[in-house]
Residue, then its C-alpha position, 0 to 999 in steps of 0.5 A: i614048334i609044330n613037331h614037338a611043342a604042340k604036340v607034348r600035351s596030346m603025346f603024353g596023354d595030358q600028363t605034361s605041357a609045353p608052357v613056352v611062348f614063341r615071339a616072332n615078327a613078320g612084315g617090315t620095309r625094304l627087308g625083301a623076299t626072305h624077312s618080309q613074309h608071314f606064316d600065321a596061316m601055317f602055324a595057325a593050321v596045327p592042333g596044340l598051338c595058340v596063335a596070337s597076332p596083336a594089332t594094337p599096343y593094348d592088344a600087345k600088352g594084354m595078349l602076352a601077358m595072357a600068353l605068359q601064363m598059359e600052359d599050352p605054347v603060344f606063337f606070338n606073332e608081331h608086325q615090325l611096322l607096328y612096334r612104331a605104333k601108339g596107343k592108350v594102355p593101361t599101366g597095371h596088369y591086365t590080360l585079354p582072353v584066348g580066342k576072343a575078337h573084339v569089335e573095334r568099330v561099331g557098325a550099322a545094320g545093313g552095312l558092312t563087317l570088315v575082319g582084320y588082324s595084325r596090320g591088316l586090322i590097321i587097313a580095315l580101320e582106314a578103310a572103314e573111315r573112307l567108307a563113312k566119309e565117302f559112301g555113308l556106309e557105317a562099316e563094323v570093324i573086327n579085330l581077330r586078336w587070336l587066329r587059334p583058336l579063332d573066334h567065329e561067332t563074333i564075326v558071324e553075329s556081326v554079319k547076321k547085323t550087316n549082311r556083308v563081309c570084307i576080310v583084310e589080311e597083310p599075307w598072301q590069300s591062299y590057304g590063309i586066315g582069310a580063307e578060313v574066315a570066309a569058310r566058317v561065314q559061309q557055313h554058319a551065316f549063309d542065309f544072312l549074306d546078301a553079297p559075295i564074301v570079299r577077301v583082300g591080301g598081299a600080292e601072290a609073290p615073294m615080297p619085292y625089295a625096291a619100295n615102290l614095287e613093296r608099296a604095290a605089293w602091300p594091301s591097302a584101303e584103296g585096294v578094300l574099296a576097290a574090291l567092294k566096289a567090284n563086287g558091287i557093295v559099293r558103287 
């Protein structure tokens, strides 16, 4: 995928392409360290690949339909725990644009932007509900959808409104998607930040098999609130 499909168009001077969709899944319950892991960041780092990471049933159908008609290779990563998710999906054919994030929940000015993808978005939405109920803070929640190309413009516009941002991802934080989002926010919206950029992710360790340790290794809405408190964003 990385060494051939991603490079065909460039190496052959745009005379050919690799219109293929690689479907993969990540995460899971009690699957151990060799199955419960994420390689979104590794594939998203490769020029020539598009990387999709749907979070909702609506995302999954529209993004896969888009991927199937593309001329470039797409790494389409699905979270196993989201296969059971339910949501409204149109019956007809539709596609979702490549490289375009979506505002899932509109927030208030001077509040907080929560950025998530895949299962991280579900955690972000849960955290947003708790922030509204417990702290009266109406957070804006952004669903990245596509990790490459990455739509930092939508995030930057949100941060200009809210002045604070927290990135939620299930994988390890080191060298990850959240780090890339944080770098772009710092580059393009530094003057609008009123607090440090907050990142919440999974434990920096191979995923344990034991159910209690697995739960502890996952990020959670409770963990998001704790990180926001530690950075003085909520009290």
